N, C-alpha and C positions, 0 to 999 in steps of 0.2 A: 504493500500500500504507499502511496505516497506520503513523505515525511511533510510537516509543516514549511520546509524549506524548498519541497521540491511540490510545485502546485503549478496550476496554468498561469496564476498569476505572477509568480516569480519568473516563470518563463517569458511572459509578455514585456516584464521591465527589462528584459536584455533583447527584445526583439522578434522572440519567437512566438508566433501564434498558431497554437494547435488545439484541437478538439479533446475530449477526455479521451476518447478511444485512441487517438493517435499517442497521446501521452502514454497509455496503459501499454500499448504494443512496445514501445521502446523500453519501459520499465522491463517488460517481459524478457528483453534481450539481455539485461544486465544480469550476470550470474553473482551477484552478490544480493544479500539482504538489505543492507544499508545503500539503497540506490541514492548516488549524490545528482545533484543539478548538473554538474559537469559532465559527469557520464552520460546523460541523457542528451545533453547540447552534441557531445561527440558522434553519438550514435545518428543523431538527428542531420548532421552534416554530410553523411554518407546515405542518407535515406532522401529520396524523392518528397518534396514538401507536401505535393498532392495527395501522397498517402496518409499523411498525418493530419489534414484536415480539409473541410469542404469550403470553409468561408474564407480561410486566411484572414488580412486585415480587414476590418469591418466596423468603420465609423461613420454611420449616416450615408448620405446618398454620394456615392463615390464619382458621380459625375459632376458634381459640385465642388469637390476638393481643389482648392488652388494650390495647395502643395501635400506632400507624403512626408508624414513626420517621422521623427526618428525617435529612438533606437527602433529599427525595422530591417528584418532578415529577408533579402530576396533571393531567388535562386535562378540562374540563368537558364534558359531554354533555347535561345538561339542569339548568335552575333554576326552580323553582316558589314561589310564596309561600303558604305553608300557613296563615298567619295569616287568610286570606280565602277566601271560595268560588272556585273555579278560574275561573269566568267571570269574575272582577274582576282584571285584570291591574294593580295597583296596588302601590306600594311600602309605603304605610302604612295600616294597622298590618302590620308585617314579622315574619316567622318564615321565613327560607329554608331550602328542601331543596335540596340540590345532588346532583346524582349525576355522580360523576368515574369516569374509568378511569386506570389506570395501564399501559394498554396490552394487559392481557390480554383473552383474547377469551372469557374464562369468568367472570371477577370483575370487579363494578362495586362502587365504594365509596360509599357514601349517607350523607351528612354535613347535620346541622341546626344551626341558629344558637342552641344552647343556653346557651352562656355568654355570648351577646351579639352585637352587629352585626358582620359583617365586613367592613369598610371597602372592600376591594377588589372585592366581588362585587355584583352589583345583577342585576334584572330584564332589565337591557340588556347583560349580559354575554353575548357569543355564544358557542355551542358550540365546541369547538375552542381556546379560550383555556386557556393553562398557567399553572399556580400551583405555587409551590414551598414545601413545608412548610418554616417556618423553626424549628419547634419539633414533638416527638411529640405527636400528637392522641390523644387518649383514645377508644378503641372498647368502646362499651357497647351490649350486644345487637345487634352487629353495626352499629352507628351512628356515625359520626364526630360526637364531641361538639366542635362548631367554636365560635370567639369570637374576640375581637380578638387582632391580634397572630400569628397563626399562619400565615398565608397571606401570601406574596408574588406579585404578579401578574407573570408574566414576558412577558405579550401572546401574540402569536401570532395567525394569520388562516388558517384551514384552508378556503379556498374553497367547497368541496363542501359542509361541514356549516354554513357562513354561508348559502350559497344557499338550502338546505332549511330552515333556520330561517325566513329571511325570508318564504320562501312559505308555512310554516306560519302565521307570524302574520298576512300577508294574508287568508288562509282563514277564520282566525278572526274577523277584522274584519268581513267580507263576509257570515259565517254571524250574527255579533252583529247586524248591521245588517236582517237579514231575520227577525228574531225578534220574536214578539208578546210582550207581557206577562201572557197567559192564565195560569191557574193551571197547566195542563196543561203550559206551555212553560218554567216555572221550575225552576230546578237544583235537585237535591235536598237536604236540610238539610245545612248545614255541620256537619262532625264534627270538633271541635277536636283537634289533635295532641297524645298523651301519650306521655311516657316515664316509665318507674318510676325512681326515686330508687336510686341505687347503695348 
């Protein structure tokens, strides 16, 4: 059973939003009687957040939020460099678009490096990696306005997500290797990413 120090409230204070079933499933994986908060968090890092809650972070009408509060743990689902055509998987020039989940089965958070490079994220960051919001992040037109000093990487390895990600990368490499350079096979013209100024 959870101790007073190990509760949903204690986890939420550190940015982790589970339901009771999710917390219980993590506690069952700990092979000691005195389960600690740190043990649960370590297990959560290697678990898909969507298996631990259905609601994730929920504070009122999410469509009306002007910022995402901290602390809050988000999990990477997908990373793209929208500064170059999608066929090119390169870091420079760089403007990363990151799809996050807080565990919700219905809501995804999409962020872009509008304010500058987020040092802890790259195209090599695997899905399932957890990040802690260290300061509130502005939401503009349903987009998280990302920049330096906003996210701390907590790590985590969700094996099922990593395996699917690696398989997808291998498929892309094989596909590119079989492509010709005829005009019909070229990707469509690149459309620059735009966002209206507030």
